[in-house]
N, C-alpha and C positions, 0 to 999 in steps of 0.2 A: 347704510348700515352692512356691514361683511358677513357674511352666511358660512359657515365652517364648511357647508357639504360644499358649495361651489367655490372657497379655494382649494379641498381637495378634490375635487373632480380636475380644475385646471392641472393638479400637480401632476396626474395620472395621465392625464391628455400629452401629457409632455414627457414624462418621462415615460412612458408605453404605449404609445399612439402614434408618435410623430408629430405631435402639433411641433411647428415651427413660423416664426416670419420669414418669410421665403427671401426678402431684400428689401431694403431700406435704400430708393433711389432718387440720388438728387439730379435734377432737370436744369440744365445749365445752359442760359442762352449766350449764341457766342455771335449775333449781329454787329456788336461793339467791339468784334474785332478782326473785321474783314479790314483789307487794306491790300491796293496796288501791287505791295511786294510782298510776295509769299513768305518770305521769311520773317520779314515784322508781322505778318498776320498769325504765324507759329508763333512768335513769341508773345503775343498777345494772348496765341490762345491756353499756355500751358501758365502766364502767372494768373489770369482767370482763373481757370479751372480749381489751380494749388489754392488759391487764395479763400475761393470758397469752397470745397471738397476737405481740404488737407484735415481739419478735422471729424468729416464723416464715420470712420473705420472706430475710430477712439470713440464715439459717440454713442456704437453701435454696440459696442463692446459695454459701455458701462449701463446701459440698459438694461442688455441682456443678462449680466450678472443683476442687476439690481429684481429683475422680476424671475429669472430662474430661467426666461424660456432662451429658443438663440435665437438670435439675427443671423442666418445662414449663409446674403449674402451683400457685402454692400458695394453701391452700383452707381454709376453715374451718365448721364445722358446729355445728350448737347445738337443744338441745332444741326439741322442738315448741312451738312460739310461741303456739298453741291452750291450752297449759297456763297458762303467763302470764294471755290472754287473760280463760281463764275467770278468777282472782284478782282483775284488776282492773278489767273491765268496759274501755268508752269504746273508741276508735277504733281497729283492730287497726294500721291504717296509721302510725301514728306507731310500733310495733316495727319495720316493715319501713323505716322513714328512719330510722331510730336501728341497725338491723344495717349499712344499705348508706354511713352517716356513718364506723360503724369499720371496715369495709372499705376505704373510701376512707383515711383514716388512717391504718390498717399498710398498704396496700398489696398487700393478695391481688386473684385473680383477680375469686371468687363468694364469700358464704355463704351455706349450704342451711338449712334450719328453717323457711321460714317456713312450718309443718306443720301437716295431722290425721291422727289415726288415728282411723278413726272404721266402720272394719268392720265393726264390729257396733251401732252405733249411733250417735249423736251427744252428748256431753257438752259441758255449759257450755263456752263457748269456742269448740268446733267452727262450727259453724252461722256464728258472727262472722266468723272467720276465714276461712272457706272463701269467705263472699261478702266479703272486702274482697283480696282475693286479684285480681281486675282493674284494680283501680285500684292495689294494692301493685305491681303486676309495671311497672305504665307508669310509676308518678313515681322504683322506681329503678333504679341499673343495673347493679349487684351480688347484688343479694337472686333464690336461688332459693327456688321452693316446689312443695312436693308434698301430696300427700295417697292415702293408703291407704283404699279401698274394702272392701277382699275378705282372705279369707284362708282356707288349709287349714280353720283351725280356727273359722271363724267363719262360712262363706259369702263370698257378697257383699251389700253395703247398697245394694238396688238404689236406694235414694232417696237416695242419694249418686249412686250413677252417674251418674243423672237432670238431678238438679245440676249435675253435675263438667260433663256435655256444654255445657249453657249457661254456667259460667264458660271455659272453655276459648273459646269462640267471642267472649264479651265480652272476653278478655286479648288475641287477636288485633285482635281493634277500636279498641278503646283505644291500641293500639301499630301501628294500622295504615301511618303514616307514618313508623314506621323499621321496615319488612317485617315488620309483625307480630310482631317478637323475642321481645314480653312472652309466647306461646304456650309459644315452646323455651325459656324458662327454670321452665315447666310439666311436672309430671310425675304422674299419676295408675298407682298400685301395685296388686297384691293381693301378698301377703306381702314384704311393704318388711322390708329390713331393718335394724337398729339400727345399723353398722358401717361403710355403704356409704363410702368415701371418694370418689365420684365426680357430678358433679352432670349435672344440674339436681336428683337424687335425695336426696342426704345430709342426714342432720338424724342428732341426737346422741339414741342412743336410752336410756331412762329406766334402763334395765339394766345402760348404761357407765358405767366409773369419771368423777369430776368431770371430768378433761382426761387428755385420748390422741391420739396421734400413728398416722393410718392410710394406709398409703402404696399408691397403686393404680400397676401398671405397664403397659409399651406394647409393642409389637413386631412385631404385623405386618407387619413391611417384613422383618425378620430368620427368622420363620418364613417367610414367602415365598423368602428368598433361597436358605434350605435346602434348600426343595421343589425350588427351578430347578435344583440343582446335582443330585437324583436321578436315577437312570435312569428313561426312560418304561417300565420292565418292571418297576418293582418292585412289589410286590403292597401291596393295600392297611393290614394290618399293618404292615409294613416301613416306610412313610408316616408310620403312625399314632408309630411308635417314630422317624423323625424328628423329628416334632413334640414327641413329650415330651422328647426328652435338650435342643432348641432350649428347649422352657419351662424347662425346671427350668435353664438358663443364667440366662436374666432374671430368674424369680423370684430369684438369689441375690442378682443385682444389687440389685433391689428392698430383699429383707431387708437389707444394707449398708447402702441408704442410710439405710432405717426406723430401724435401731437407733440409729446415729448420729446422726441428728437428733433419735428423745427423747433422746439423752444431753445432747445440746447444748441444750435447750432445757427441760431438769428433769422431764419427765412421762415416763408410763409408751408403752413403742411397745404398739401394740396390734393390728391385723391387716396382713396385703397381700394385697390384691384382686387376682388372676393377671391380672384382662378382659385380652383384647389388643383394645383402645381404637383405630380406625385414627383418622385426618386426613384431612385432603382432599387431605394432599401425593401426587404419584402415588407409587403402589409402596405405602404403608403402610396398606394395605386390606384387609379379612379378604374381602372378594368377591374381588380377587387369588388369594390361598391358596384360597380354594375354583377357581378356573379353573387353579392353578396342580396339585390335586390331580387335573384331566382332564375340567372343566367346558368348554365350549367361551362363556358366560356366564352368570354369576353367574343363578340363576333357575330354568334350567333343569332339569329333570326329572332328579333326582338331587342336587339342591341340599340339601335338606333330610337326605338320607344322607352327604352327603359332611362339613356344619356337624358332626352327631351327632358323628362321629370325631374332629375336631377342634377341641372342644369338651371330651369326654372326655379328648384328648392332651392336650390343656393343664391339663387339672385333674390330671391324674396324673404329669405334671412337674413341675409347682408343689410340690402338696402333699411332695415327695420332697425340693423344696428349704427348704420354713419349714414347721415349727410352729405357723405363727401365720396360718392364709391362712383369710378369711373377704370378707367385703362382697358381693358380685356375681358373682365370678370365672367367667370364660368368653370368650364371645366377642360381642362386642357388631356388631350389623348399624343403625346409626344411617346411615339414607341417606343426609342430608345432609353427612355427615361424611364418608364412604367413599367415594372416588375411585370405587372400582370399582362400587358400590352405585348413584352418580349415573348412571354409563354404562350398566348395564342399563338404569337405569328410564325412562333417554333413549330408549335402543333397543327399552325396551316389553318387557325380558325378565323384568322383575319386575314386580310388579304385589303392591297387600295382601294379597291375600288368598296369595300366596308364602310373603310376609313373617310371616303373621299363622302360616301353617302350619313357619315354620321358628324364629320363636320355640319354640314347644312343645319345642326340642332345646337349646336354647341360651341365652345371658345375657339377661336384661330382655326386652324386646317389641320391642312396632312403636314406630318411633324416628327422632327428628326426620324426619317425613313428612308432606313440605308437603301438603295436601287443598285441592279445589275452594274457595273463599271463598262457595259461596252453601250450602256443605250441611250442611245441617238440625242442629241441638242433640242434636233426638234420635237423627240419624245416629252422632254426633260418641259420643254415651253409648252406641248400641248396637256401636261399636265397642270402646270401655271395656270395655262385660261379655262379649264376645267373650274380651277377652283373659285379664280378672281369670279367666275359666272357666279357660284352661290352665292359669292357677297354682292355681289354687282345687283343680283334681284332680288335676294332678302334685306339689303339694307343692314348686312352686321357684316365685320370684321373677318377675314379670312384669308389666309397664306398658306404659303409653300414654304418648306426645310427640307430639302431631299438632298443626302447626302450619294452622289455616286460611288462606287467604290472598284476604284481604279486598280482594275491587275486584280481584282477578287470575285469568284464567280457565284451563281445565284447557290441558295443553301449556306456559304460561309458566313462567318458576323467578322464586323468591326468594334472595337476595345476603346471607346474612348475613352473612360474613365470619369471616375469623380459625379455629378450628377448630371453627367452629359451619358453614362451608362453604355450599355453595347447594342448592337443590332445586327438580326440577321439579313442575309440580301433577298427585300423582297422582289417577288414574281410583279414586273409589265409588260403589259400588252408586245405583243412584235408589230402586229401593222402597225404602220407607217401614217403620221398627222402630217409631213412634208408641205404636200400642196397647200394643205389650211394654212398651216406657220409663214410659208412664204408669202403669202396673200398679203401681209402687213395691215396695213392700216389701224382702221379703229372696229371694236363694237361697238354698236353706238347705246348710250343711256336706254333704259328701257321706262317703260310708260308712266312707271310706279315715283319714278326718278319727279316729275311734277308735282309738286303739292304744294304749291304757293295759290 
């Protein structure tokens, strides 16, 4: 039975507190599109994606109007393209151009899967695809790329880590005239999930069904609004309980949208990703939640503890609302996409070192961080290695999405616009990591990987 108070509460969440469904993402397998002729493979890819996802945007808008809840992004993720390159050979940029063309034709915001999984080494097609990433992201608008360089079971591929430092820098350089936007669409993972609906790291894993619909919720503003009404004398466990109850309500909305969208599209419903995904809008911020808990500024002492509690409470509330939880599911801390993070970085309260500590207890990793344009590739690789080590040892997903601001100095800012926001150039350590990165090889898997 519908409760009037619940209805009014949901309306207020949408109108006043920035509640939205951040994305509905259709995952599509391209394994049956592999061909020894790259042009034929591209044709098959276009036709399959178009046939499966041509109504995705229309369905999203229909549900949005029906329930009055914004569905901000409609996206597609596909099988890692390196697997198709292995069969066809040729220039992988052809695949990127095809993905971009079909994304434009069906009207989605982004398409993810220009990806390679190299945590234990390079297979056929992997090195070719990775080498093509800078050009692919420079000539496309909607394509996103990701590379998985480590896992708890495999360890960390340091040859891939060294390579990705150079690739990130080259990608930023080739899009220097567009605020280095290419690097904002490139993620380096450890323990990448196969069902992630969020960009830029989404790809459709080989263990997934032929086609599936995944949903990513949002709602930092809703959580912050709930905490603002709590007593200043409330204990931390009472705060955690309030967050849990709020996350439950947010997740139920996501479950409703996901199941109905999947039915309308005639595909299975996959998972709901519980992640609190911030935006640059004032109030829609994970940093502001942490400050509402009792920190003067995000980044000060106590930030990691508050974030750990937030991340855990969101998961506990979400799993009570849905039996199909997956993806990343936690709290995102992308600096340029979070108004509170931007403010903390500008004030000097938030450093890369503190962000790294925070990634040990929350979703993803060092995300949307602008670094000086003269940062050496080996330093970028070292940042990737540090973050991958946190993920490997803790059996969690971590990632790095840093944007070298080519031609921009420390203290200046890059402006990406839209949900990607803007970010100040953050300080990076000047001491060299060259010798370590040049060693290559593989950091072995930790002892805790042996669980059988």
